[in-house]
N, C-alpha and C positions, 0 to 999 in steps of 0.2 A: 743077845740082840737081834732084833728083826730088823731084815733089810726090806724096804718097801721100794719098789720100782715105780718112778715117777715118768709118767709119759708126757714127753714134750709136745706140745700142739704145733704143727708145722703151720707157718705162715702162707695165707692164700693171698699173693699179690694181684693186682689189676693187670699188669704186664711186666714183662721183663726188657728192660732197656738196654742191657750190655751184660756180658760176661767175662770172667777174666778166671784162669786156673781153678779156683774150687769155689769162687763167689759169684753170684748173680747181683746185678743192680735192678732192685726189685720198687716196683713204683707200687707204693701201699696207701690205701685210704685209712685214715684215722681221724675220726671227729669232722667229717665232711672235707678234709684236707687231704691232697694229695702230697706225697713227699717221696724222694729216693733215697735208697740206703743200700749199702753193699752188705749181703746175707750170704751165710754159708749154704751152699747148695742142700746139703742134708737138712736143714732147716725150712726149706721152701717145699709148698704143695704146688708144684707146676703142672699136674695131670691135665692133658688136653690145651695146654696154651701153647701158642707160637713162641719159639725161643730163638732170637738172633743165630744165624749161622756163622761159625768161625771163618768159614772161607768167603762169606759175601764181601762184595766190594765195599771197603770200608775207607772214609776219607781221612781216618786217623794214623793209617798205614803209612809208614815211611817210604820215599822213593827209592828204588833200587838204581844205583849207577857206578860208574866205574872211579878209581881214584883220579883219573885223569879229567873226568866230567866235574868231579868235586873241586879240583884245584884250578881248573880254567877260570879265566876271568869273563865274567858276563858282559864285560864293556870293550866298544870296538872305537878302533882310533879312526878318525874321518880326515 
């Protein structure tokens, strides 16, 4: 039996919108339509692209607060 190595072509996205563990949300152009899809990092060609920084100021991060702050009432008696 002869084994054949199949070279997978890496996807070249227009840009990277987000990333998580081993995946990136890639903006891809197909048939003149842009769409976003989570793709494994190993399958993307991101050479020379700007990739969002994990430490960047991100609105999706949860605020850090103490238990007392969490349990306190936001309402005041007048």
